[in-house]
N, C-alpha and C positions, 0 to 999 in steps of 0.2 A: 504493500500500499504506500501511498505518497505520504512522507512526513507532514504532520499537521503543524509542526513547530517552524522548521526552515522552509518548508514547502518547495524544497529543491531536491531532497533526497529520496531514496526509495528504501523501505525497510526490509530487513532480511532476517531469518531465523538466527537465534543465538541464545546466550545466557546472560544473566546478570545476577547481581548481590543486592540485597536490600537490608537495611538497618532499620529497625523498628524499636522505638523507645516509648515507654510509659512508666511514670513514677519512676522507681528505682530499677527497673528491669530493661535490659538491653538484649535484644534478640538480633542475631545476625544470620540472615538466610542466604545460602550459596546455590549455585546453579539452578537459578529460576528461568524458566523458559520464557523468552521475550522475542519481540520484534524489534530490531535496532536499526535506527536511521544511518545509512551508510555516508550521510554528509556531516550530520552534526552530532550523531551519537545519542540521540534521544531515545528512550526505551519504553516500549509499550508492552503491558501484560495483559492477557485476555481476563475477561471477567470470571471465567471459572478458575483460573489459576489464582486471581486475586482472591476470590471467596475462600478457596483451600488454604491459601497463605495466612488469611486473617483467622480462620478456623483453628489452623495449627498454633499461631500466636497465642491466641486466647486460651489453648490448652496449656501451653507452657506458662502463660502468666498465672493460671489457676494453681499449677505446681509450686508456685512460689519461686521461680526461677529469677536469678538476679543478672546473670550474664550466660548466654548461651550462643553457640554456632552451630547451626542447623543445615545439614544438606538437604535442600528441597528436592523431592524426587515426586514425579507424577507421571502417569502412564497414559494421561489424556493427551490428545493432540492439540496444539495450540489454536485457538479459535480466531477469527477475524475480527470478533468483537473485542477490541482492546482499549485500554485506558493507559494514559501516559504515567510513567513512574515518576516519583518525586526526586528531589535532589541528593538524598542519601543512597547513593549507588556506585556500584563499579561494574564495568562492563567486561564481559567474557565473550569474545566472538569465537565462532567453531574454527578448528584449525584445519 
């Protein structure tokens, strides 16, 4: 899809990392499937991946975790229904 941010690049499949923080809890999710703009690097995750990510984050928060690094694994195919990822991210493009 065409990037909604720079309007010049096209997105391609890749992986990203996202840091979520709430109160005294910090969660680092790695290997999240994303669409990444080949021009500006903006990352988009599908609504289904976003929902699974937030569900997993709430589970970890309920456990009382203060700092956790989690490899996000999903067997679902990435959807075209994507949302832009916020500023706390690190891009990992496929090799």
